[in-house]
Every structure is written in structure tokens, then in C-alpha cells.
PDB file of the backbone (N, CA, C, O) and the ligand in Angstrom, with CONECT records:
HET    GSH  A 101      20
ATOM      1  N   UNK A   1       0.847  -1.194   0.000  1.00  0.00           N
ATOM      2  CA  UNK A   1       0.000   0.000   0.000  1.00  0.00           C
ATOM      3  C   UNK A   1       0.891   1.256   0.000  1.00  0.00           C
ATOM      4  O   UNK A   1       1.878   1.321   0.733  1.00  0.00           O
ATOM      5  N   UNK A   2       0.536   2.245  -0.824  1.00  0.00           N
ATOM      6  CA  UNK A   2       1.332   3.471  -0.894  1.00  0.00           C
ATOM      7  C   UNK A   2       0.959   4.396   0.255  1.00  0.00           C
ATOM      8  O   UNK A   2      -0.217   4.661   0.505  1.00  0.00           O
ATOM      9  N   UNK A   3       1.992   4.887   0.954  1.00  0.00           N
ATOM     10  CA  UNK A   3       1.743   5.833   2.033  1.00  0.00           C
ATOM     11  C   UNK A   3       2.264   7.196   1.587  1.00  0.00           C
ATOM     12  O   UNK A   3       3.460   7.358   1.345  1.00  0.00           O
ATOM     13  N   UNK A   4       1.357   8.182   1.478  1.00  0.00           N
ATOM     14  CA  UNK A   4       1.752   9.481   0.925  1.00  0.00           C
ATOM     15  C   UNK A   4       1.422  10.613   1.879  1.00  0.00           C
ATOM     16  O   UNK A   4       0.428  10.571   2.604  1.00  0.00           O
ATOM     17  N   UNK A   5       2.282  11.633   1.864  1.00  0.00           N
ATOM     18  CA  UNK A   5       1.943  12.867   2.570  1.00  0.00           C
ATOM     19  C   UNK A   5       2.426  14.042   1.733  1.00  0.00           C
ATOM     20  O   UNK A   5       3.328  13.915   0.905  1.00  0.00           O
ATOM     21  N   UNK A   6       1.806  15.174   1.969  1.00  0.00           N
ATOM     22  CA  UNK A   6       2.029  16.340   1.116  1.00  0.00           C
ATOM     23  C   UNK A   6       2.189  17.595   1.961  1.00  0.00           C
ATOM     24  O   UNK A   6       1.543  17.751   2.997  1.00  0.00           O
ATOM     25  N   UNK A   7       3.071  18.498   1.497  1.00  0.00           N
ATOM     26  CA  UNK A   7       3.207  19.803   2.144  1.00  0.00           C
ATOM     27  C   UNK A   7       3.360  20.846   1.046  1.00  0.00           C
ATOM     28  O   UNK A   7       4.132  20.665   0.105  1.00  0.00           O
ATOM     29  N   UNK A   8       2.621  21.931   1.175  1.00  0.00           N
ATOM     30  CA  UNK A   8       2.701  22.998   0.175  1.00  0.00           C
ATOM     31  C   UNK A   8       3.511  24.167   0.741  1.00  0.00           C
ATOM     32  O   UNK A   8       3.135  24.770   1.746  1.00  0.00           O
ATOM     33  N   UNK A   9       4.631  24.474   0.075  1.00  0.00           N
ATOM     34  CA  UNK A   9       5.450  25.626   0.439  1.00  0.00           C
ATOM     35  C   UNK A   9       4.849  26.818  -0.278  1.00  0.00           C
ATOM     36  O   UNK A   9       4.647  26.784  -1.492  1.00  0.00           O
ATOM     37  N   UNK A  10       4.564  27.873   0.473  1.00  0.00           N
ATOM     38  CA  UNK A  10       3.838  29.002  -0.111  1.00  0.00           C
ATOM     39  C   UNK A  10       4.203  30.301   0.577  1.00  0.00           C
ATOM     40  O   UNK A  10       4.922  30.317   1.576  1.00  0.00           O
ATOM     41  N   UNK A  11       3.686  31.402   0.018  1.00  0.00           N
ATOM     42  CA  UNK A  11       3.763  32.716   0.665  1.00  0.00           C
ATOM     43  C   UNK A  11       2.364  33.299   0.632  1.00  0.00           C
ATOM     44  O   UNK A  11       1.619  33.069  -0.320  1.00  0.00           O
ATOM     45  N   UNK A  12       1.998  34.052   1.660  1.00  0.00           N
ATOM     46  CA  UNK A  12       0.634  34.560   1.780  1.00  0.00           C
ATOM     47  C   UNK A  12       0.253  35.456   0.595  1.00  0.00           C
ATOM     48  O   UNK A  12      -0.872  35.370   0.102  1.00  0.00           O
ATOM     49  N   UNK A  13       1.166  36.308   0.132  1.00  0.00           N
ATOM     50  CA  UNK A  13       0.796  37.273  -0.908  1.00  0.00           C
ATOM     51  C   UNK A  13       1.124  36.800  -2.326  1.00  0.00           C
ATOM     52  O   UNK A  13       1.134  37.606  -3.257  1.00  0.00           O
ATOM     53  N   UNK A  14       1.385  35.536  -2.494  1.00  0.00           N
ATOM     54  CA  UNK A  14       1.724  35.006  -3.820  1.00  0.00           C
ATOM     55  C   UNK A  14       0.440  34.571  -4.540  1.00  0.00           C
ATOM     56  O   UNK A  14      -0.256  33.676  -4.062  1.00  0.00           O
ATOM     57  N   UNK A  15       0.118  35.197  -5.691  1.00  0.00           N
ATOM     58  CA  UNK A  15      -1.131  34.861  -6.395  1.00  0.00           C
ATOM     59  C   UNK A  15      -1.148  33.420  -6.921  1.00  0.00           C
ATOM     60  O   UNK A  15      -2.209  32.799  -6.987  1.00  0.00           O
ATOM     61  N   UNK A  16       0.013  32.892  -7.292  1.00  0.00           N
ATOM     62  CA  UNK A  16       0.078  31.508  -7.789  1.00  0.00           C
ATOM     63  C   UNK A  16      -0.226  30.525  -6.649  1.00  0.00           C
ATOM     64  O   UNK A  16      -0.868  29.493  -6.847  1.00  0.00           O
ATOM     65  N   UNK A  17       0.253  30.879  -5.462  1.00  0.00           N
ATOM     66  CA  UNK A  17      -0.007  30.035  -4.287  1.00  0.00           C
ATOM     67  C   UNK A  17      -1.501  30.045  -3.968  1.00  0.00           C
ATOM     68  O   UNK A  17      -2.092  29.022  -3.624  1.00  0.00           O
ATOM     69  N   UNK A  18      -2.089  31.232  -4.095  1.00  0.00           N
ATOM     70  CA  UNK A  18      -3.520  31.369  -3.817  1.00  0.00           C
ATOM     71  C   UNK A  18      -4.334  30.456  -4.744  1.00  0.00           C
ATOM     72  O   UNK A  18      -5.290  29.811  -4.315  1.00  0.00           O
ATOM     73  N   UNK A  19      -3.940  30.416  -6.013  1.00  0.00           N
ATOM     74  CA  UNK A  19      -4.658  29.555  -6.972  1.00  0.00           C
ATOM     75  C   UNK A  19      -4.573  28.087  -6.551  1.00  0.00           C
ATOM     76  O   UNK A  19      -5.557  27.352  -6.628  1.00  0.00           O
ATOM     77  N   UNK A  20      -3.396  27.673  -6.110  1.00  0.00           N
ATOM     78  CA  UNK A  20      -3.226  26.277  -5.694  1.00  0.00           C
ATOM     79  C   UNK A  20      -4.067  25.988  -4.446  1.00  0.00           C
ATOM     80  O   UNK A  20      -4.709  24.942  -4.352  1.00  0.00           O
ATOM     81  N   UNK A  21      -4.057  26.923  -3.491  1.00  0.00           N
ATOM     82  CA  UNK A  21      -4.796  26.704  -2.243  1.00  0.00           C
ATOM     83  C   UNK A  21      -6.306  26.676  -2.523  1.00  0.00           C
ATOM     84  O   UNK A  21      -7.038  25.896  -1.914  1.00  0.00           O
ATOM     85  N   UNK A  22      -6.762  27.523  -3.439  1.00  0.00           N
ATOM     86  CA  UNK A  22      -8.185  27.523  -3.813  1.00  0.00           C
ATOM     87  C   UNK A  22      -8.564  26.178  -4.437  1.00  0.00           C
ATOM     88  O   UNK A  22      -9.602  25.607  -4.104  1.00  0.00           O
ATOM     89  N   UNK A  23      -7.721  25.677  -5.340  1.00  0.00           N
ATOM     90  CA  UNK A  23      -7.993  24.386  -5.995  1.00  0.00           C
ATOM     91  C   UNK A  23      -7.994  23.259  -4.965  1.00  0.00           C
ATOM     92  O   UNK A  23      -8.810  22.338  -5.018  1.00  0.00           O
ATOM     93  N   UNK A  24      -7.062  23.361  -4.034  1.00  0.00           N
ATOM     94  CA  UNK A  24      -6.936  22.349  -2.988  1.00  0.00           C
ATOM     95  C   UNK A  24      -8.207  22.301  -2.131  1.00  0.00           C
ATOM     96  O   UNK A  24      -8.703  21.226  -1.793  1.00  0.00           O
ATOM     97  N   UNK A  25      -8.721  23.486  -1.790  1.00  0.00           N
ATOM     98  CA  UNK A  25      -9.940  23.541  -0.964  1.00  0.00           C
ATOM     99  C   UNK A  25     -11.132  23.033  -1.753  1.00  0.00           C
ATOM    100  O   UNK A  25     -11.984  22.333  -1.204  1.00  0.00           O
ATOM    101  N   UNK A  26     -11.206  23.378  -3.048  1.00  0.00           N
ATOM    102  CA  UNK A  26     -12.323  22.936  -3.889  1.00  0.00           C
ATOM    103  C   UNK A  26     -12.316  21.407  -4.009  1.00  0.00           C
ATOM    104  O   UNK A  26     -13.377  20.794  -4.126  1.00  0.00           O
ATOM    105  N   UNK A  27     -11.143  20.794  -3.980  1.00  0.00           N
ATOM    106  CA  UNK A  27     -11.049  19.333  -4.110  1.00  0.00           C
ATOM    107  C   UNK A  27     -11.108  18.640  -2.754  1.00  0.00           C
ATOM    108  O   UNK A  27     -11.017  17.416  -2.666  1.00  0.00           O
ATOM    109  N   UNK A  28     -11.262  19.438  -1.695  1.00  0.00           N
ATOM    110  CA  UNK A  28     -11.334  18.865  -0.343  1.00  0.00           C
ATOM    111  C   UNK A  28     -10.068  18.130   0.074  1.00  0.00           C
ATOM    112  O   UNK A  28     -10.107  17.200   0.880  1.00  0.00           O
ATOM    113  N   UNK A  29      -8.954  18.563  -0.486  1.00  0.00           N
ATOM    114  CA  UNK A  29      -7.687  17.935  -0.112  1.00  0.00           C
ATOM    115  C   UNK A  29      -7.114  18.736   1.053  1.00  0.00           C
ATOM    116  O   UNK A  29      -7.044  19.963   0.988  1.00  0.00           O
ATOM    117  N   UNK A  30      -6.706  18.053   2.109  1.00  0.00           N
ATOM    118  CA  UNK A  30      -6.050  18.814   3.163  1.00  0.00           C
ATOM    119  C   UNK A  30      -4.570  18.445   3.160  1.00  0.00           C
ATOM    120  O   UNK A  30      -4.198  17.272   3.197  1.00  0.00           O
ATOM    121  N   UNK A  31      -3.748  19.476   3.115  1.00  0.00           N
ATOM    122  CA  UNK A  31      -2.317  19.227   3.178  1.00  0.00           C
ATOM    123  C   UNK A  31      -1.688  20.311   4.034  1.00  0.00           C
ATOM    124  O   UNK A  31      -2.264  21.380   4.237  1.00  0.00           O
ATOM    125  N   UNK A  32      -0.510  20.020   4.526  1.00  0.00           N
ATOM    126  CA  UNK A  32       0.154  20.967   5.412  1.00  0.00           C
ATOM    127  C   UNK A  32       0.634  22.174   4.620  1.00  0.00           C
ATOM    128  O   UNK A  32       1.259  22.028   3.569  1.00  0.00           O
ATOM    129  N   UNK A  33       0.339  23.365   5.129  1.00  0.00           N
ATOM    130  CA  UNK A  33       0.796  24.595   4.484  1.00  0.00           C
ATOM    131  C   UNK A  33       2.044  25.086   5.199  1.00  0.00           C
ATOM    132  O   UNK A  33       2.052  25.234   6.421  1.00  0.00           O
ATOM    133  N   UNK A  34       3.113  25.340   4.423  1.00  0.00           N
ATOM    134  CA  UNK A  34       4.366  25.793   5.018  1.00  0.00           C
ATOM    135  C   UNK A  34       4.727  27.166   4.440  1.00  0.00           C
ATOM    136  O   UNK A  34       5.172  27.283   3.298  1.00  0.00           O
ATOM    137  N   UNK A  35       4.523  28.193   5.261  1.00  0.00           N
ATOM    138  CA  UNK A  35       4.771  29.576   4.844  1.00  0.00           C
ATOM    139  C   UNK A  35       6.272  29.857   4.899  1.00  0.00           C
ATOM    140  O   UNK A  35       6.875  29.844   5.972  1.00  0.00           O
ATOM    141  N   UNK A  36       6.863  30.108   3.741  1.00  0.00           N
ATOM    142  CA  UNK A  36       8.320  30.260   3.672  1.00  0.00           C
ATOM    143  C   UNK A  36       8.801  31.647   4.108  1.00  0.00           C
ATOM    144  O   UNK A  36       9.998  31.866   4.290  1.00  0.00           O
ATOM    145  N   UNK A  37       7.853  32.585   4.275  1.00  0.00           N
ATOM    146  CA  UNK A  37       8.244  33.909   4.771  1.00  0.00           C
ATOM    147  C   UNK A  37       8.192  33.942   6.299  1.00  0.00           C
ATOM    148  O   UNK A  37       9.030  34.562   6.954  1.00  0.00           O
ATOM    149  N   UNK A  38       7.192  33.262   6.844  1.00  0.00           N
ATOM    150  CA  UNK A  38       7.043  33.245   8.302  1.00  0.00           C
ATOM    151  C   UNK A  38       8.084  32.354   8.946  1.00  0.00           C
ATOM    152  O   UNK A  38       8.592  32.655  10.026  1.00  0.00           O
ATOM    153  N   UNK A  39       8.398  31.261   8.281  1.00  0.00           N
ATOM    154  CA  UNK A  39       9.302  30.278   8.867  1.00  0.00           C
ATOM    155  C   UNK A  39      10.509  30.083   7.941  1.00  0.00           C
ATOM    156  O   UNK A  39      10.412  29.420   6.908  1.00  0.00           O
ATOM    157  N   UNK A  40      11.621  30.658   8.320  1.00  0.00           N
ATOM    158  CA  UNK A  40      12.802  30.627   7.449  1.00  0.00           C
ATOM    159  C   UNK A  40      13.402  29.231   7.308  1.00  0.00           C
ATOM    160  O   UNK A  40      14.152  28.961   6.370  1.00  0.00           O
ATOM    161  N   UNK A  41      13.069  28.354   8.243  1.00  0.00           N
ATOM    162  CA  UNK A  41      13.532  26.963   8.114  1.00  0.00           C
ATOM    163  C   UNK A  41      12.851  26.308   6.912  1.00  0.00           C
ATOM    164  O   UNK A  41      13.466  25.496   6.222  1.00  0.00           O
ATOM    165  N   UNK A  42      11.595  26.652   6.658  1.00  0.00           N
ATOM    166  CA  UNK A  42      10.886  26.117   5.485  1.00  0.00           C
ATOM    167  C   UNK A  42      11.521  26.656   4.212  1.00  0.00           C
ATOM    168  O   UNK A  42      11.681  25.933   3.229  1.00  0.00           O
ATOM    169  N   UNK A  43      11.886  27.958   4.241  1.00  0.00           N
ATOM    170  CA  UNK A  43      12.517  28.568   3.070  1.00  0.00           C
ATOM    171  C   UNK A  43      13.847  27.862   2.765  1.00  0.00           C
ATOM    172  O   UNK A  43      14.169  27.575   1.612  1.00  0.00           O
ATOM    173  N   UNK A  44      14.605  27.594   3.832  1.00  0.00           N
ATOM    174  CA  UNK A  44      15.916  26.948   3.692  1.00  0.00           C
ATOM    175  C   UNK A  44      15.758  25.539   3.102  1.00  0.00           C
ATOM    176  O   UNK A  44      16.486  25.167   2.182  1.00  0.00           O
ATOM    177  N   UNK A  45      14.821  24.769   3.624  1.00  0.00           N
ATOM    178  CA  UNK A  45      14.688  23.400   3.111  1.00  0.00           C
ATOM    179  C   UNK A  45      14.143  23.384   1.687  1.00  0.00           C
ATOM    180  O   UNK A  45      14.454  22.487   0.904  1.00  0.00           O
ATOM    181  N   UNK A  46      13.321  24.391   1.356  1.00  0.00           N
ATOM    182  CA  UNK A  46      12.823  24.491  -0.021  1.00  0.00           C
ATOM    183  C   UNK A  46      13.996  24.694  -0.989  1.00  0.00           C
ATOM    184  O   UNK A  46      14.086  24.032  -2.023  1.00  0.00           O
ATOM    185  N   UNK A  47      14.890  25.625  -0.630  1.00  0.00           N
ATOM    186  CA  UNK A  47      16.035  25.917  -1.500  1.00  0.00           C
ATOM    187  C   UNK A  47      16.996  24.724  -1.552  1.00  0.00           C
ATOM    188  O   UNK A  47      17.437  24.312  -2.625  1.00  0.00           O
ATOM    189  N   UNK A  48      17.310  24.182  -0.377  1.00  0.00           N
ATOM    190  CA  UNK A  48      18.330  23.130  -0.311  1.00  0.00           C
ATOM    191  C   UNK A  48      17.847  21.795  -0.872  1.00  0.00           C
ATOM    192  O   UNK A  48      18.604  21.074  -1.523  1.00  0.00           O
ATOM    193  N   UNK A  49      16.582  21.475  -0.613  1.00  0.00           N
ATOM    194  CA  UNK A  49      16.089  20.157  -1.032  1.00  0.00           C
ATOM    195  C   UNK A  49      15.282  20.218  -2.322  1.00  0.00           C
ATOM    196  O   UNK A  49      15.359  19.324  -3.164  1.00  0.00           O
ATOM    197  N   UNK A  50      14.493  21.309  -2.462  1.00  0.00           N
ATOM    198  CA  UNK A  50      13.696  21.433  -3.684  1.00  0.00           C
ATOM    199  C   UNK A  50      14.550  21.904  -4.850  1.00  0.00           C
ATOM    200  O   UNK A  50      14.354  21.481  -5.989  1.00  0.00           O
ATOM    201  N   UNK A  51      15.504  22.789  -4.553  1.00  0.00           N
ATOM    202  CA  UNK A  51      16.414  23.251  -5.594  1.00  0.00           C
ATOM    203  C   UNK A  51      16.293  24.730  -5.916  1.00  0.00           C
ATOM    204  O   UNK A  51      17.221  25.313  -6.477  1.00  0.00           O
ATOM    205  N   UNK A  52      15.179  25.346  -5.577  1.00  0.00           N
ATOM    206  CA  UNK A  52      15.031  26.797  -5.777  1.00  0.00           C
ATOM    207  C   UNK A  52      13.988  27.336  -4.811  1.00  0.00           C
ATOM    208  O   UNK A  52      13.200  26.586  -4.234  1.00  0.00           O
ATOM    209  N   UNK A  53      14.002  28.685  -4.646  1.00  0.00           N
ATOM    210  CA  UNK A  53      13.139  29.274  -3.610  1.00  0.00           C
ATOM    211  C   UNK A  53      11.739  29.611  -4.114  1.00  0.00           C
ATOM    212  O   UNK A  53      10.925  30.163  -3.373  1.00  0.00           O
ATOM    213  N   UNK A  54      11.457  29.278  -5.383  1.00  0.00           N
ATOM    214  CA  UNK A  54      10.164  29.643  -5.971  1.00  0.00           C
ATOM    215  C   UNK A  54       9.007  28.919  -5.269  1.00  0.00           C
ATOM    216  O   UNK A  54       9.087  27.729  -4.966  1.00  0.00           O
ATOM    217  N   UNK A  55       7.933  29.674  -5.023  1.00  0.00           N
ATOM    218  CA  UNK A  55       6.696  29.091  -4.506  1.00  0.00           C
ATOM    219  C   UNK A  55       5.584  29.348  -5.524  1.00  0.00           C
ATOM    220  O   UNK A  55       5.698  30.310  -6.283  1.00  0.00           O
ATOM    221  N   UNK A  56       4.544  28.568  -5.585  1.00  0.00           N
ATOM    222  CA  UNK A  56       4.295  27.393  -4.748  1.00  0.00           C
ATOM    223  C   UNK A  56       5.164  26.199  -5.160  1.00  0.00           C
ATOM    224  O   UNK A  56       5.604  26.072  -6.303  1.00  0.00           O
ATOM    225  N   UNK A  57       5.383  25.336  -4.168  1.00  0.00           N
ATOM    226  CA  UNK A  57       6.064  24.065  -4.425  1.00  0.00           C
ATOM    227  C   UNK A  57       5.423  23.001  -3.532  1.00  0.00           C
ATOM    228  O   UNK A  57       5.247  23.200  -2.330  1.00  0.00           O
ATOM    229  N   UNK A  58       5.085  21.885  -4.139  1.00  0.00           N
ATOM    230  CA  UNK A  58       4.474  20.785  -3.389  1.00  0.00           C
ATOM    231  C   UNK A  58       5.524  19.724  -3.102  1.00  0.00           C
ATOM    232  O   UNK A  58       6.122  19.157  -4.016  1.00  0.00           O
ATOM    233  N   UNK A  59       5.736  19.467  -1.811  1.00  0.00           N
ATOM    234  CA  UNK A  59       6.639  18.373  -1.425  1.00  0.00           C
ATOM    235  C   UNK A  59       5.800  17.103  -1.276  1.00  0.00           C
ATOM    236  O   UNK A  59       4.854  17.044  -0.490  1.00  0.00           O
ATOM    237  N   UNK A  60       6.174  16.105  -2.046  1.00  0.00           N
ATOM    238  CA  UNK A  60       5.429  14.844  -2.056  1.00  0.00           C
ATOM    239  C   UNK A  60       6.302  13.783  -1.403  1.00  0.00           C
ATOM    240  O   UNK A  60       7.434  13.556  -1.831  1.00  0.00           O
ATOM    241  N   UNK A  61       5.780  13.134  -0.368  1.00  0.00           N
ATOM    242  CA  UNK A  61       6.516  12.033   0.272  1.00  0.00           C
ATOM    243  C   UNK A  61       5.714  10.750   0.072  1.00  0.00           C
ATOM    244  O   UNK A  61       4.600  10.612   0.577  1.00  0.00           O
ATOM    245  N   UNK A  62       6.298   9.822  -0.671  1.00  0.00           N
ATOM    246  CA  UNK A  62       5.607   8.559  -0.969  1.00  0.00           C
ATOM    247  C   UNK A  62       6.497   7.407  -0.572  1.00  0.00           C
ATOM    248  O   UNK A  62       7.590   7.238  -1.112  1.00  0.00           O
ATOM    249  N   UNK A  63       6.035   6.627   0.361  1.00  0.00           N
ATOM    250  CA  UNK A  63       6.834   5.496   0.865  1.00  0.00           C
ATOM    251  C   UNK A  63       8.252   5.918   1.228  1.00  0.00           C
ATOM    252  O   UNK A  63       9.224   5.224   0.929  1.00  0.00           O
ATOM    253  N   UNK A  64       8.345   7.079   1.885  1.00  0.00           N
ATOM    254  CA  UNK A  64       9.644   7.564   2.350  1.00  0.00           C
ATOM    255  C   UNK A  64      10.462   8.305   1.297  1.00  0.00           C
ATOM    256  O   UNK A  64      11.506   8.875   1.616  1.00  0.00           O
ATOM    257  N   UNK A  65      10.003   8.305   0.047  1.00  0.00           N
ATOM    258  CA  UNK A  65      10.721   8.991  -1.042  1.00  0.00           C
ATOM    259  C   UNK A  65      10.153  10.393  -1.218  1.00  0.00           C
ATOM    260  O   UNK A  65       8.941  10.580  -1.314  1.00  0.00           O
ATOM    261  N   UNK A  66      11.055  11.379  -1.259  1.00  0.00           N
ATOM    262  CA  UNK A  66      10.583  12.760  -1.399  1.00  0.00           C
ATOM    263  C   UNK A  66      10.774  13.275  -2.811  1.00  0.00           C
ATOM    264  O   UNK A  66      11.792  13.008  -3.450  1.00  0.00           O
ATOM    265  N   UNK A  67       9.766  14.031  -3.305  1.00  0.00           N
ATOM    266  CA  UNK A  67       9.964  14.744  -4.567  1.00  0.00           C
ATOM    267  C   UNK A  67       9.316  16.121  -4.428  1.00  0.00           C
ATOM    268  O   UNK A  67       8.428  16.330  -3.601  1.00  0.00           O
ATOM    269  N   UNK A  68       9.782  17.048  -5.255  1.00  0.00           N
ATOM    270  CA  UNK A  68       9.376  18.443  -5.137  1.00  0.00           C
ATOM    271  C   UNK A  68       8.774  18.887  -6.458  1.00  0.00           C
ATOM    272  O   UNK A  68       9.428  18.821  -7.499  1.00  0.00           O
ATOM    273  N   UNK A  69       7.527  19.340  -6.415  1.00  0.00           N
ATOM    274  CA  UNK A  69       6.837  19.726  -7.647  1.00  0.00           C
ATOM    275  C   UNK A  69       6.602  21.239  -7.650  1.00  0.00           C
ATOM    276  O   UNK A  69       5.882  21.775  -6.808  1.00  0.00           O
ATOM    277  N   UNK A  70       7.233  21.911  -8.621  1.00  0.00           N
ATOM    278  CA  UNK A  70       7.059  23.359  -8.790  1.00  0.00           C
ATOM    279  C   UNK A  70       6.012  23.615  -9.867  1.00  0.00           C
ATOM    280  O   UNK A  70       5.576  22.684 -10.543  1.00  0.00           O
ATOM    281  N   UNK A  71       5.617  24.846 -10.025  1.00  0.00           N
ATOM    282  CA  UNK A  71       4.673  25.351 -11.036  1.00  0.00           C
ATOM    283  C   UNK A  71       3.217  25.104 -10.614  1.00  0.00           C
ATOM    284  O   UNK A  71       2.770  23.964 -10.485  1.00  0.00           O
ATOM    285  N   UNK A  72       2.499  26.212 -10.403  1.00  0.00           N
ATOM    286  CA  UNK A  72       1.123  26.137  -9.908  1.00  0.00           C
ATOM    287  C   UNK A  72       0.242  25.245 -10.789  1.00  0.00           C
ATOM    288  O   UNK A  72      -0.547  24.454 -10.273  1.00  0.00           O
ATOM    289  N   UNK A  73       0.373  25.369 -12.118  1.00  0.00           N
ATOM    290  CA  UNK A  73      -0.465  24.570 -13.031  1.00  0.00           C
ATOM    291  C   UNK A  73      -0.203  23.077 -12.849  1.00  0.00           C
ATOM    292  O   UNK A  73      -1.138  22.277 -12.826  1.00  0.00           O
ATOM    293  N   UNK A  74       1.055  22.709 -12.723  1.00  0.00           N
ATOM    294  CA  UNK A  74       1.412  21.295 -12.549  1.00  0.00           C
ATOM    295  C   UNK A  74       0.929  20.778 -11.189  1.00  0.00           C
ATOM    296  O   UNK A  74       0.487  19.636 -11.067  1.00  0.00           O
ATOM    297  N   UNK A  75       1.024  21.645 -10.167  1.00  0.00           N
ATOM    298  CA  UNK A  75       0.571  21.229  -8.828  1.00  0.00           C
ATOM    299  C   UNK A  75      -0.946  21.020  -8.839  1.00  0.00           C
ATOM    300  O   UNK A  75      -1.448  20.044  -8.281  1.00  0.00           O
ATOM    301  N   UNK A  76      -1.673  21.945  -9.479  1.00  0.00           N
ATOM    302  CA  UNK A  76      -3.138  21.819  -9.532  1.00  0.00           C
ATOM    303  C   UNK A  76      -3.529  20.540 -10.284  1.00  0.00           C
ATOM    304  O   UNK A  76      -4.424  19.816  -9.849  1.00  0.00           O
ATOM    305  N   UNK A  77      -2.864  20.264 -11.405  1.00  0.00           N
ATOM    306  CA  UNK A  77      -3.153  19.020 -12.143  1.00  0.00           C
ATOM    307  C   UNK A  77      -2.893  17.795 -11.268  1.00  0.00           C
ATOM    308  O   UNK A  77      -3.667  16.838 -11.276  1.00  0.00           O
ATOM    309  N   UNK A  78      -1.800  17.838 -10.519  1.00  0.00           N
ATOM    310  CA  UNK A  78      -1.455  16.700  -9.656  1.00  0.00           C
ATOM    311  C   UNK A  78      -2.516  16.531  -8.560  1.00  0.00           C
ATOM    312  O   UNK A  78      -2.959  15.417  -8.281  1.00  0.00           O
ATOM    313  N   UNK A  79      -2.915  17.648  -7.943  1.00  0.00           N
ATOM    314  CA  UNK A  79      -3.910  17.564  -6.864  1.00  0.00           C
ATOM    315  C   UNK A  79      -5.238  17.043  -7.405  1.00  0.00           C
ATOM    316  O   UNK A  79      -5.927  16.276  -6.732  1.00  0.00           O
ATOM    317  N   UNK A  80      -5.598  17.459  -8.618  1.00  0.00           N
ATOM    318  CA  UNK A  80      -6.838  16.957  -9.231  1.00  0.00           C
ATOM    319  C   UNK A  80      -6.772  15.461  -9.449  1.00  0.00           C
ATOM    320  O   UNK A  80      -7.783  14.769  -9.328  1.00  0.00           O
ATOM    321  N   UNK A  81      -5.587  14.956  -9.770  1.00  0.00           N
ATOM    322  CA  UNK A  81      -5.426  13.508 -10.010  1.00  0.00           C
ATOM    323  C   UNK A  81      -5.578  12.698  -8.724  1.00  0.00           C
ATOM    324  O   UNK A  81      -6.141  11.603  -8.729  1.00  0.00           O
ATOM    325  N   UNK A  82      -5.066  13.253  -7.622  1.00  0.00           N
ATOM    326  CA  UNK A  82      -5.118  12.460  -6.376  1.00  0.00           C
ATOM    327  C   UNK A  82      -6.395  12.697  -5.581  1.00  0.00           C
ATOM    328  O   UNK A  82      -6.657  11.993  -4.606  1.00  0.00           O
ATOM    329  N   UNK A  83      -7.202  13.694  -5.991  1.00  0.00           N
ATOM    330  CA  UNK A  83      -8.425  14.041  -5.220  1.00  0.00           C
ATOM    331  C   UNK A  83      -9.435  12.914  -5.262  1.00  0.00           C
ATOM    332  O   UNK A  83     -10.512  13.028  -4.676  1.00  0.00           O
TER     333      UNK A  83
HETATM  334  N1  GSH A 101       5.266  29.991 -13.055  1.00  0.00           N
HETATM  335  C1  GSH A 101       5.271  29.926 -11.605  1.00  0.00           C
HETATM  336  C2  GSH A 101       5.451  31.320 -11.046  1.00  0.00           C
HETATM  337  C3  GSH A 101       5.647  31.315  -9.524  1.00  0.00           C
HETATM  338  C4  GSH A 101       6.240  32.617  -9.029  1.00  0.00           C
HETATM  339  O1  GSH A 101       6.593  33.511  -9.800  1.00  0.00           O
HETATM  340  N2  GSH A 101       6.331  32.727  -7.692  1.00  0.00           N
HETATM  341  C5  GSH A 101       6.974  33.874  -7.085  1.00  0.00           C
HETATM  342  C6  GSH A 101       6.154  34.367  -5.892  1.00  0.00           C
HETATM  343  S1  GSH A 101       4.580  35.015  -6.399  1.00  0.00           S
HETATM  344  C7  GSH A 101       8.325  33.452  -6.556  1.00  0.00           C
HETATM  345  O2  GSH A 101       8.453  32.478  -5.853  1.00  0.00           O
HETATM  346  N3  GSH A 101       9.354  34.214  -6.916  1.00  0.00           N
HETATM  347  C8  GSH A 101      10.692  33.996  -6.388  1.00  0.00           C
HETATM  348  C9  GSH A 101      11.504  33.112  -7.270  1.00  0.00           C
HETATM  349  O3  GSH A 101      11.047  32.733  -8.366  1.00  0.00           O
HETATM  350  O4  GSH A 101      12.610  32.770  -6.854  1.00  0.00           O
HETATM  351  C10 GSH A 101       3.994  29.252 -11.117  1.00  0.00           C
HETATM  352  O5  GSH A 101       2.968  29.326 -11.824  1.00  0.00           O
HETATM  353  O6  GSH A 101       4.016  28.607 -10.047  1.00  0.00           O
CONECT  334  335
CONECT  335  334  336  351
CONECT  336  335  337
CONECT  337  336  338
CONECT  338  337  339  340
CONECT  339  338
CONECT  340  338  341
CONECT  341  340  342  344
CONECT  342  341  343
CONECT  343  342
CONECT  344  341  345  346
CONECT  345  344
CONECT  346  344  347
CONECT  347  346  348
CONECT  348  347  349  350
CONECT  349  348
CONECT  350  348
CONECT  351  335  352  353
CONECT  352  351
CONECT  353  351
END
């Protein structure tokens, strides 16, 4: 069985992040929101592990394997698939 968890790295005033969060709420998906401006540790791990500081970015953990998905359109498509 696949065990998955998700965290969305975002900023409050980012319009692309807002679009992803709206889509997420419409699909009834709940995932952890990680504000990279409020919490600099989130910003650091986004840059170091994701590869760049751009938000939104969805961190996907599946069976212990982590991957980082950038681009609001790609994140929304992914969330629609798992909804
Ligand atoms: N094409 C991207 C644009 C995202 C974007 O421009 N995000 C801005 C914040 S609103 C950002 O993170 N800029 C900093 C950077 O790119 O390093 C998307 O649709 O997700």
C-alpha cells in the first residue's frame, strides 16, 4: 500500500499560491501549508532540497521517497489527479 503525505510551500501574498490553495480547498484535499516567509527553516529546506526558492512548491513524500513539484499549473493538475 502506498503511504503518501504532502506539504505545500507558499507565501501569503503570492497569487500563484492562492490559486493552488483555492484548488486544494475545492477538491477537499487537506495538506500541510508551510509559509516560507514566516518560517525561514521552510525557506531553507525548499532551496536546499527542492532546488530553488520559488513558490508554490508541493513536497510529495511517498513510501519515504521525497519529490518536489514546482509550477502552480502542474501542482493543480497533480492535486486533481489524487483528489
Ligand atoms: N510559473 C510559476 C510562477 C511562480 C512565481 O513567480 N512565484 C513567485 C512568488 S509570487 C516566486 O516564488 N518568486 C521567487 C523566485 O522565483 O525565486 C507558477 O505558476 O508557479
